[in-house]
N, C-alpha and C positions, 0 to 999 in steps of 0.2 A: 503493499499500500504507499510506503512513503518513497517508494522509487518511481511511485505514479505520482502522486500528490506534488512534491516536491518540485519535479519541472514544468508542472502547471501551474501550481502558485508562484512560480518566478517569471514567466511570460506573462500572467493576469497581471504581476506588479510592474514589469516592463512597459507592457503595453499602457498601463495605466499611470504612470510617470513621463511617459513622454507624450500622451495627450495631453496632461496637465500644462506639461511646460510649454506646449504648443498653444494652448489657449490662453493661458497667463501671460506667455510673453516671458522674458527676460526681465529679472528686477532690475530696479532704478538703480543706475550708480551710486549715487549718494547714500544708499543704504551698505553698499560694501566699504565705503570711505569714510563711514560715521565714526568717530572717537568711543573708545570704549570708557567704561563708570571711570576706570582710575585715572584716564587720562582728562577727562571732564572735572575730575577731584583735583588734579594736579593743577590744571589752569584757573580753578576758584580760586585755590588755596594762593597762588601767586597774585593773582588780581588784588586779595585782599592784602597782602603783602605791601605792594608797590607803594601806596602812600605811606607806609610807616618808616617810624625808626627803627631796624633792629639792632642799634648797638645797646638800646634800653631793655635790659631785660632784668629782672626781680630777684634778689639776692637768694640765696639758699637759705639763709637767716631766716628770711622772711617766708620762702616755701614751707620749711618747717614747722612754722607756728599753724600749718592748715593740716597737721598730721594728728593723728588722734593720741592724745595725752598719754595711754597706757604704754605704749609702743616706744615712745622717744623721750618720754620725760622721768623714765624709771632710774637712768643713771647719771641725769644731767642735776648739775645743782638747780636751785629755785632761783627764779630772776627777782632783781631786787626792784 
């Protein structure tokens, strides 16, 4: 049974795909040249950075203040 069904299904699928390609035509070229999601994300991030001064960063001491106290203040002396 598989020796008869597989070639038959293969021929039906091949004819169906060729018929669909003829009816729909080729896809528009812009669909293939469209940017991926990661490329769009990188472009958006670059546009956000353009107007900012990248030399101004938050110091590590200030960043540590937002961390949970139970983890970071265990071995540190208390601030005055």
